[in-house]
C-alpha positions in Angstrom: 0.0 0.0 0.0 2.9 2.4 0.8 4.4 2.1 -2.7 1.1 2.8 -4.3 0.6 5.9 -2.1 4.1 7.1 -3.0 3.3 6.6 -6.7 0.1 8.6 -6.4 1.8 11.4 -4.4 4.6 11.5 -7.0 2.2 11.8 -9.9 0.2 14.5 -8.1 3.3 16.5 -7.3 4.5 16.2 -10.8 1.2 17.5 -12.2 0.9 20.3 -9.7 4.6 21.5 -9.8 5.1 20.6 -13.5 8.9 20.5 -13.3 11.0 21.4 -16.4 13.8 19.1 -17.5 17.0 21.0 -18.3 18.1 20.8 -21.9 21.4 19.0 -21.0 19.4 16.3 -19.3 16.8 15.7 -22.0 18.7 13.0 -23.9 19.1 10.9 -20.7 15.6 11.1 -19.3 13.8 8.8 -21.7 16.6 6.2 -21.4 16.5 6.4 -17.6 12.7 6.0 -17.5 13.0 2.9 -19.7 15.8 1.5 -17.5 13.7 2.2 -14.4 10.6 0.4 -16.0 12.8 -2.6 -16.7 13.7 -2.8 -13.0 10.1 -2.3 -11.9 8.7 -5.1 -14.2 11.6 -7.3 -13.1 10.7 -6.7 -9.5 7.0 -7.4 -10.2 7.9 -10.7 -11.9 10.1 -11.6 -9.0 7.4 -10.8 -6.5 4.9 -13.0 -8.3 7.5 -15.8 -8.4 8.1 -15.4 -4.7 11.8 -14.4 -5.0 11.6 -10.7 -4.6 14.4 -9.1 -2.6 14.2 -5.3 -1.9 17.9 -4.9 -1.8 18.3 -6.6 -5.3 15.5 -4.3 -6.6 17.2 -1.1 -5.4 20.6 -2.1 -6.7 19.0 -3.2 -10.0 17.0 0.0 -10.3 20.0 2.3 -9.7 22.5 0.3 -11.7 20.1 0.1 -14.7 19.6 3.8 -14.7 23.3 4.7 -14.2 24.6 2.2 -16.9 22.0 3.3 -19.4 22.8 7.0 -18.8 26.5 6.2 -19.1 26.0 4.4 -22.4 24.1 7.4 -23.8 26.7 9.8 -22.5 29.5 7.8 -24.1 27.5 7.7 -27.4 27.0 11.5 -27.2 30.8 12.0 -26.7 31.6 9.7 -29.6 29.0 11.4 -31.8 26.8 8.3 -32.1 24.4 9.1 -29.3 21.2 8.2 -31.3 22.5 4.8 -32.3 23.6 3.8 -28.8 20.3 5.2 -27.4 18.4 3.0 -29.8 20.4 0.0 -28.8 19.7 0.6 -25.1 16.0 1.1 -25.9 15.9 -2.2 -27.9 17.7 -4.2 -25.2 15.7 -2.9 -22.3 12.5 -3.1 -24.3 13.1 -6.8 -25.0 13.7 -7.3 -21.2 10.5 -5.4 -20.4 8.4 -7.5 -22.8 10.0 -10.7 -21.5 9.1 -9.8 -18.0 5.6 -8.7 -19.0 5.1 -12.1 -20.8 6.2 -13.9 -17.6 3.9 -11.9 -15.5 1.0 -12.6 -17.9 1.8 -16.3 -17.9 1.9 -16.3 -14.1 -1.4 -14.4 -13.7 -3.4 -15.9 -16.5 -1.7 -19.2 -16.9 -1.4 -18.6 -20.6 
């Protein structure tokens, strides 16, 4: 219940305060969101399988976001930021869909 309340509070604060993302941060935000979603769906899958560990979730969440941001930063420094960003999105997207499929199989048995 506490995570759900935190999510609702975060969404309400975001809508009320409508924060602006600095221009230098804009290439990293979408990748960080996708990396965070990967960790969240992985945690949901682990919870349904009965193997969830909050320490593993926090480490996975932070490391996913940091590594994805570093890959995009490195790509920007090398002049191939769009290509590396696409690669990160594809890899994390595949992991998200894999986790969602496992969640669906667990919940629906199909």
